[in-house]
N, C-alpha and C positions, 0 to 999 in steps of 0.2 A: 889567870883572871877568870872568873866565873862567867857563865853566859849572861847572868843578870847585869854584869858590869860592861858587857860588850855594847858598843854603840851601833845602833841599827839605822839604816837609811833605806829609802825606796830604791828599787832596782834602777829606776830612772837616773839615779846619781852616777851610775857607771856607763850610761849610754850617751852617745853624741847627738841623738835625736830620736824621734818617735819610730817605733818599728814600722817597716814597710812591707805590705803584702805583695805577693807575686802576681803573675799574670794568668789569665784563663788558659787552661791547657788545650788550646785548639792547635792540633798538630798540622804542620805544613806538609804538603805533598812532596815538595822539593826541599832537600836539605841545603841550606845556605852556609853551612859551616858552624851554626850555633845550635846547641841542644838545650832541652829543658829537662831538669831532673824531676823525678817523681816523688810523691809524698813518702813512698817507701824507703827513700834514701835516709830518712831519719829513723834510727833504730835504737833500742836500749843500749847498744854499744857505741853510739855516736853516728857519724856520717858514713854512709856506704853508697857508692855510685850505682844506683839501681834505677830501673824503669826509665831509662833515657829515651827521649823522643825528640823529633825535629821541633825546633822552636817555631812559634807562629810566624806567618809572613810579616815582613817589615822589621824583624829583629835582626840587627847586625852585631858584629863583634864590638862596635863602638857604642852600643846602646848602654845607657846608664844603669840598667838592671843587670848587666853582666856581673857574675859573681867573681870575687877575688879570693885568692888563697887566704884561709883563715877567717873568712866571713862567718859569723855565727847565725845559724838558721834554727827555727823552731816551728814545729807543726802547730798551727793555730786551730785546726779542725781535724778531728779524727774520732775514734771511739774513746770512751771515758778512760780506758786503760792506756791508750797510746797518745792521747792529746798532750801537747807540751814537751814532747821529745825534742831534744836539742843536740846540735853537733856542729863542729867547725868544718866548713867546706874545704875539700881538697881537690886540687886540679885533676880533672878526668881526661885531659888530653885535647880538649877542644873547648871553646867558650861555652858557658852555660848560663841560663837564667833559671828562675825557680817559679813554681806554680802558685796559684792564688790561695791554696790551702796551707801555704808556708809563709812565715814572716821572717824578714832579715833584721837582725839587731846590729846596729852600728855601734861599736864599742868606742867609748870616749878616751881621752888622753890619760885619765886617771885609772885606767883598767886595762888588763891584758885579756885577749880573747881566750887564751888557755885557762885563765882563772875563772872567767865567767862561764865557760863551758862546764867546768867542774862543779861550780856552784849550782848551775841550772839542772845538772844531772843528778844532784843529790836527792835522796829519797824524800826528804822533807819538802823541798821545793817542788818536786814532781807531784807530790800529794796535794800541796797547796794549789798548784796550777789546775790540777784535775778538779778540785772542789770548786774552783772559780769558773770553770767551763759551764756553759749553758746550752741547752738544746731540748727539743721535744722528744728526742729519741736517743737512747744510750749508744746507738750505732753511729751517731754523728753529733758531737758537741763542739762548741767553739769557744776559744779564749779571745777576749778583746785586747787590743793594744793597751788600753787603760789598765786592765787587770794585771798585765805583765809589768807595766811601768810602776804601778803602786805596790808591787810585791815587796815586803820588808826583808832585807838581807843584812848581814853584818858588814860593818865598815872595815875595809882592809886598805892599808897603804900599799904602794907598789912594791915596796920591800917585803911586806908581809905576804902579798900575793905571790911573789916569786918563791918564797919559802913554802907556801902551801902547794904551789904547782910542783916544785921539786919533790915534795913528800909523796904526792899522789902519783906523779909520773914514774917514780922509782918502782912503784908497784905495777904500773902499767907496762913497763918493760918485761917484767916477769910474766904478766898476763899475755903479752904478745908472743913471748917464747913458747908458752904452753899452747896457745892457739895454733901456732905454726906446727908444733909437734903433733897436735891432734889432726890437723889438715894432712900431714904427711902420712899418718897411719890410715886415715880415711882413703887417701889416694892408693895406698898399698892394698887396702881391702877391696877397692874397686878393681884393681888389677887381678886379684885372686878370683873375684866374681866373674870378670870377663873371660879369664883364661879357663876357669872351671866350667863355664857355660858357653864355650866357644861354639857348641852345636847350634845355639840359638840363631847365629848368623850364617851357618853353613848351608850349602845347597841341599844336603841330605844328612840324616843322622848318622854319626859314626858307629862302629861296631860296639855293641853293648848299650846303645841308646835307642830310644824310640821317639817318634813324633806322632802325636795323636791329638784330636780335639780335646780341649780342656774338659768338656762336659763328660768325656769318657772316664776321667778319673776324679772329677768333681761333679757327682751326679745331682747335687742339689745346692740351693743357696737360700738363706733365710733373711728376710728384711727385719730391721730393728723396729723399735716402738715409735709411734707418732703421738706423743702427748706433750703438753706444755711443761717444760722443765723449769726448775727454780734452783736457788742456792741453798735450800734448806737441807742440811746433811741428814736429817731424819728420814729422807726418802731413799730411794734405791739409786746408787751411783750409776750414771748413764754416760757411756762414752759417746762423744760427738766427733765431727770430722776433724777437729783440731787436736784430738787426743791420740793420734797416731803419729809417731815420729821415729825414724830410723828403724823401722820394723818392729817396734815395741809400743806398748801403751804409754802415753804421757799423761800422768794423772793430775797435772796442773789445771786449774780452772775447770774442775769437775762441776757438772750440774746433776740434778737429782730428779727422779720421777716421783711425784707425790702419790701416784697410784701404784697399786700392787701390780706385779708383772707375772705373766704366765711362766711357770717354771721351765717350759721348753725354750724360752727366749733368754734365760739367764746364761751368762758366759761360763764356759767350761775350760779347764786347763787344756791348752793346745788348740783352741779355736782360732781360725784364721779370719781376720776382719779386713774388709776391702772398702776403701773410701770411694763410694760411687758418685758423690756429689760434692763439688768444690770448684775453685777457680781452675783454669786450664793448667796452671802451674802445679797445683797440689792434688788434683783428681788422680785417683789410682794408687794413692798411698795404701800400704798394707802393713799389717802387724799381727803378731801372734800373742794371744792372751796367756800369761803365765801364772794366773791365779794371784795377781797382785792385790786383789781385794777378795774378802770372803764371799761377797755377794754383789754382783754387778750385771748390768745389761748394756744394750747399745741402741743408739737412736737410728732413725730410718735413713739418715745420711749414709749409714754404713750397711753393708750386708755381710753375713757370715757365710763363708764358703765351706762346704762339708766334703773334704777329700776322702777318697777310698784309701784307708790306711794300709791296705795290702799292696798298693802300687806307688804311693807317694807319701813322704813325710810332710807334716804341716810346715816344718821349718824350710824344707826345700821349696815348697809352694810359695812361701812368702818371699824367699830370695829370688825366685823366678819372676814374680810379679814386680819386684823392685829393679830388675835388670833394665838398664837404660833403653835398650831396643824394645823391650816389652812395654815399658812406660810410654814410649812413642806410639806403639801400636794401639795401646789402650786409648790414648788421646785421639787417635785417628777415628775411633768408633764412637767417640763422645758426641752427644747432641747438645746444642747451645740452648740454655735457658736464660732467664733474667740475671745477668751479672755472674752466672755460674754455668758449668757444663755438667752433664749427667751421663753416666755409663750404665747402660742396661745390662743387668747380670746375665741375661740370656745371650746377648751379643758377646759379652765377655767370654762366656763359656764356649763360644764357637771358635775362639782363637786356638791355634795349635801350640802345644807345649812340647818342648824337648826335655827329656829326663833320662837318667840312667835306669836301666831295667832293674838292676840290683839295688835294693834299698840301702845296703851298706855303702855303696858308692855315693848315694845322695847324702848319707850321714857324714861321710868323710869330707865332702865339700863344705857342708854346713859347719863341721867342726873347725875347719880352717878359718872360716869367716867369723865364727864365735870367738876364736882366739884373738882376732883383731878387735872384736867388739869389747872384750874384757880390757884390753889395753886402752881403748878409747874411753871406756867408762872410768878407769882409774885416773886418767889424765883429766877427764871432765870433773871428777870429784876434786882434784887439786885446783883446777881452774875456778871452781865454785868457791873454794876456800879463799883463793886470792881475791876474787871479786867481792866476797863478803868483807875482807879486810879493807879493800879499797872503798867500799861503801861506808865502812866505819870511819875511815879518814874523812870522807866527804861530810859525814855527820858532824865530826869534830870541827870541820871547816865552817859549817853553818853555825855552830855554837860559838865560834870565835876562838876556840882553844888553840887551833893551829897558829893563829896570828899572834897569840900572846904566850907561846912557849910552854904550854902545859902538856904537850905531847911530843 
């Protein structure tokens, strides 16, 4: 059956009542056995138990707002990109409530929560919800309960819903297997890093290693540009604080400088970038520029560290900066600003670094880590293909094709 012949209904048809907002996230000093999930628990991959806090005073395990396994949650306020994220609640080991930036959708008798989650996470529904969100700033827009309830979706019987869920979940199992394999390789990589840089936690450097102030082998650092960036690709690509991930540039959501940039601040192959401003969780990220774009620069949230190539390889410097112990030391010297923290490059360069004196030993350690990275990259590529296939099925679901046997 074609999409034109599919019967469409308001999303309210599948609900048992109006969506209910959560509670103001006022954290209690004393834990009474109830927690509150954070807005970050709703991710593009569904529900993830993050940012748990003590529930406000007066909330007990018998409170009507306590979440139940399978409850459908949606972010009603967030950035334009993230607003409308939905996921099914999973038990986190203790009773939980949800914050006021999240709404709970009570599924009616003519719908399964698994089906509705798939429907709400489809690209078309996400885009529709994002377009319905309102706000004076793109950093915080809101979706009203009325906008959610009036959203037009295809009509599926319970039998058709089960068929759609089985089709999507069969891919989900493959997705989970790949995600588990990636996590295992990441864990192995972490072991290689910790073993290879055991000197970081040692009382003194072992033979063949040295411990010196970072400024001795990184004599200078450059700040990025401070101009208003935009989405016009006619400008100069400019890396920001969210464009560093796993030691490499992440070129998603690039922004551009409409102004020309001094050639001295353009990125060069092998440049080491350090994220000096971010949340406490992400500050200190580092990455190496591999010439991913012909011409690019970086914003002032980042600094470029200029190592002495006679004493340290850029790759080793990045790995050292990403070591868990070093990340903790970096956070300890960060100063708190409004909703963010900042690391002064001068203070960063006062930290002591442990490194093999012989550059070939540095390269040997980096080579082992890069071998893990290649395996991770291959599995991530496979995972991306699986997720694209899954999103395609979700699109077919929205068109009604899954319900009527055309796929």
